[in-house]
C-alpha distance (Angstrom), angle and dihedral (degrees) to the residues before:
residue distance angle dihedral
M1 . . .
E2 3.73 . .
G3 3.81 140.5 .
A4 3.75 120.6 6.6
Y5 3.81 91.8 3.0
M6 3.82 90.7 65.5
E7 3.85 94.6 50.9
D8 3.81 96.8 101.4
S9 3.77 119.4 8.1
R10 3.83 88.9 -166.1
M11 3.78 88.4 73.8
W12 3.84 91.9 65.3
I13 3.81 119.4 87.4
L14 3.76 117.7 -156.1
L15 3.84 108.5 -137.7
G16 3.77 106.3 -174.7
T17 3.78 102.5 -60.2
A18 3.76 96.0 -19.6
R19 3.82 128.4 83.0
V20 3.79 118.8 -144.7
H21 3.80 125.8 -169.4
A22 3.79 95.6 -143.6
E23 3.79 96.1 -171.3
T24 3.88 92.1 55.7
L25 3.79 91.5 44.6
K26 3.82 90.2 50.1
R27 3.78 91.9 49.1
Y28 3.78 95.2 53.2
L29 3.83 101.5 38.3
Q30 3.81 111.1 103.8
K31 3.70 117.4 -124.9
A32 3.81 112.8 -82.7
H33 3.78 140.0 116.5
Y34 3.83 107.9 -60.9
W35 3.72 128.3 -176.0
I36 3.78 139.5 166.5
A37 3.74 118.1 -139.6
Y38 3.76 113.5 -157.0
D39 3.79 126.5 -169.4
R40 3.78 109.3 -157.5
K41 3.78 92.8 -166.3
T42 3.80 96.2 57.0
A43 3.89 96.8 22.6
Q44 3.79 88.8 -128.6
L45 3.79 120.2 154.3
S46 3.81 123.2 -161.2
L47 3.83 123.6 -174.3
W48 3.83 111.7 -154.1
A49 3.79 133.7 -174.5
N50 3.83 133.0 -167.5
H51 3.75 121.6 -173.4
G52 3.79 93.3 179.7
D53 3.79 97.4 -76.8
G54 3.82 100.0 89.3
G55 3.79 99.0 -79.8
G56 3.76 131.0 -139.3
V57 3.79 147.5 -151.0
I58 3.87 117.6 -59.1
L59 3.79 95.3 -176.0
E60 3.75 142.9 -11.6
A61 3.82 126.8 -156.7
D62 3.79 129.9 -174.6
Q63 3.82 129.4 -150.2
V64 3.83 93.5 27.5
P65 3.81 113.8 156.0
F66 3.79 115.0 -129.7
E67 3.81 92.5 -115.5
T68 3.79 90.8 54.7
A69 3.80 92.0 48.9
E70 3.78 88.9 49.5
R71 3.78 91.9 51.2
F72 3.77 92.1 47.3
A73 3.78 90.5 52.6
K74 3.77 91.2 49.1
E75 3.87 93.2 48.3
L76 3.83 89.5 51.1
G77 3.79 91.6 51.2
L78 3.83 95.4 -113.3
Y79 3.76 93.6 147.8
Q80 3.83 101.9 160.1
K81 3.85 111.6 90.1
I82 3.80 112.1 -141.1
S83 3.83 128.6 -174.9
D84 3.79 96.2 -87.4
G85 3.83 102.8 18.1
W86 3.81 144.7 -29.8
S87 3.74 133.8 -54.4
K88 3.86 144.1 -165.9
W89 3.80 119.0 -166.0
N90 3.80 125.3 -162.8
P91 3.75 123.7 -176.1
S92 3.82 115.8 -113.6
V93 3.76 132.0 -174.3
R94 3.77 135.7 -160.7
L95 3.79 130.6 -134.5
Y96 3.78 125.6 -169.8
S97 3.75 107.2 -162.4
D98 3.78 130.7 -153.0
G99 3.80 90.2 -172.5
S100 3.76 93.3 -107.2
R101 3.76 125.1 142.0
D102 3.82 90.0 -109.0
A103 3.83 91.9 54.0
L104 3.81 90.8 50.0
E105 3.78 91.8 49.1
L106 3.84 91.1 50.2
K107 3.80 89.3 50.5
R108 3.77 92.3 48.7
T109 3.84 91.7 49.6
I110 3.85 92.0 50.0
L111 3.79 92.6 49.0
E112 3.86 93.4 44.6
L113 3.83 89.4 53.6
G114 3.80 91.4 50.4
I115 3.81 96.5 -119.9
P116 3.78 113.5 152.2
L117 3.84 107.9 -109.8
N118 3.79 134.0 -156.6
F119 3.80 101.4 -160.0
H120 3.80 122.4 -165.0
E121 3.81 124.1 -176.1
G122 3.79 130.3 -156.6
A123 3.79 101.4 50.2
A124 3.81 120.2 149.9
Q125 3.82 88.5 -126.4
W126 3.80 132.2 0.9
E127 3.78 119.3 -89.0
F128 3.78 130.3 -176.7
S129 3.80 122.7 -158.1
D130 3.81 127.5 -173.0
G131 3.81 92.5 -170.0
H132 3.79 92.9 -94.3
F133 3.77 106.2 51.2
A134 3.87 136.8 20.2
Y135 3.78 119.6 -134.4
H136 3.82 122.5 -163.3
P137 3.82 140.6 146.4
P138 2.93 140.3 -53.9
T139 3.82 91.7 30.5
W140 3.78 94.5 41.0
T141 3.78 124.3 42.8
K142 3.76 123.4 -147.5
N143 3.78 90.1 -113.7
K144 3.81 93.6 53.3
V145 3.85 89.7 49.1
V146 3.82 90.0 50.4
E147 3.83 87.0 56.2
I148 3.79 89.9 52.1
I149 3.80 91.8 49.2
R150 3.85 90.5 50.5
E151 3.81 89.5 49.7
I152 3.84 89.7 53.2
A153 3.77 91.2 50.1
L154 3.81 91.1 50.4
R155 3.84 95.0 44.3
Y156 3.81 92.5 50.7
Q157 3.76 98.8 34.1
K158 3.86 92.5 124.7
D159 3.82 92.4 53.5
L160 3.74 94.7 43.3
S161 3.80 93.5 51.6
T162 3.87 95.4 60.6
L163 3.75 135.6 76.3
P164 2.96 123.8 -80.2
């Protein structure tokens, strides 16, 4: 550990036998739903992420005291206490693109507003999904879907303005 990583040893969190620089991890994680599962009986910590595709484990650590797990969660910005750990949810949307100008404009709008995007190419026609409903032509116009995207950004402004 040399250079910038040695600047402040208080930024490192010892998880079992591994050290994690929580602030750096937090800065580079993409927006998604993150949670830490903590088993008090075994003192095992698991950091999970789900970006709308099922998710998975990012890291696991054994022999982690509860206080350390709690500090790690706080440093990562996982502020919501859940039954067996801590969580941070971010909205995400999905766009299936047919390569059309409308699909590209929808993609640009989503990215400009900072909403996490699962982007899929090769669709027969574009389709936008907010996780609850699917919107596609001819029933939904591009302009109407842009309004929905802007409403999502406004509704979840607090979540979208944090790291991760």
